[in-house]
C-alpha positions in Angstrom: 88.5 103.6 134.2 87.6 101.0 136.7 86.6 97.5 135.9 83.4 95.8 136.8 84.0 93.4 139.6 81.1 91.1 138.3 83.0 90.4 135.1 85.5 87.6 134.9 89.1 88.6 134.0 88.6 87.1 130.6 85.5 89.1 130.0 87.2 92.2 131.1 90.1 91.5 128.6 87.5 90.8 125.8 85.8 94.2 126.5 89.1 96.0 126.5 90.0 94.5 123.2 86.7 95.5 121.7 87.2 99.0 122.8 90.7 99.1 121.3 89.4 97.7 118.0 86.6 100.1 117.9 88.9 103.0 118.7 91.4 102.0 115.8 88.7 101.3 113.2 86.8 104.5 113.8 89.8 106.8 114.1 90.2 109.4 111.3 94.0 109.1 111.8 96.1 106.4 110.2 97.0 103.8 112.7 99.3 101.0 112.0 101.6 98.4 113.4 104.8 96.8 112.0 106.4 93.6 112.8 110.0 92.7 112.1 111.2 89.1 111.5 113.9 88.7 112.7 113.5 91.5 115.4 115.6 94.6 115.1 118.8 94.8 117.1 118.6 98.2 118.7 122.3 98.1 119.6 123.2 98.6 115.9 123.9 102.1 114.4 120.7 103.9 113.5 121.4 103.7 109.7 121.7 99.9 109.9 118.5 99.7 111.9 116.6 101.7 109.2 118.1 99.4 106.4 117.0 96.2 108.4 113.5 97.8 109.0 113.0 98.3 105.3 114.2 94.8 104.5 112.2 93.0 107.2 109.4 95.4 108.2 105.9 94.0 107.4 102.6 96.1 108.0 100.6 93.6 110.2 97.7 95.8 111.3 96.2 99.1 110.2 93.0 100.9 109.9 91.1 102.0 106.8 92.2 105.6 107.3 95.8 104.4 106.9 94.8 102.5 103.7 93.2 105.6 102.2 96.5 107.5 102.7 97.9 105.1 100.1 95.0 105.3 97.7 93.4 102.1 98.9 89.9 101.7 100.3 90.3 99.0 103.0 93.0 98.0 105.5 92.9 94.4 104.2 94.4 95.7 101.0 97.5 97.1 102.8 98.2 94.5 105.5 101.0 92.3 104.6 102.8 95.1 102.6 106.5 95.6 103.3 107.8 98.8 104.8 109.0 100.2 101.4 105.3 101.0 100.6 105.8 104.0 102.9 108.7 105.2 100.7 106.7 105.4 97.5 104.2 108.0 96.4 100.8 107.0 94.9 102.2 107.2 91.4 105.0 104.9 92.2 107.8 107.4 92.4 110.3 107.1 95.2 110.2 109.4 98.1 113.3 110.2 99.8 113.1 109.3 103.5 115.8 110.9 105.7 116.4 109.7 109.1 118.3 111.8 111.6 119.2 110.9 115.1 121.9 111.4 117.6 123.8 108.1 117.9 125.3 107.6 121.2 128.8 106.3 121.3 129.1 102.7 122.6 130.8 102.4 125.9 
């Protein structure tokens, strides 16, 4: 998509942000974003990365469709949750999450 040359760079950025927000909000699919503090060290073995992700991952953005997947009505009810919410069923029972990958040997 081309940009309107009559719009300032700031206006174009605001328009793109509005389109992104509308896309996320109106999607029927659960869309979410996690943040990690501290950031994950991707040079660690995968099992350590997963452990750290569960310990430090926080849901910082999601849409209402994602919230409904967890029995909630609005995204605001889910934002701020730790990653472990994804490992529990609606009745609170633990769901086993298995992570598989091919770890590359370190050089």
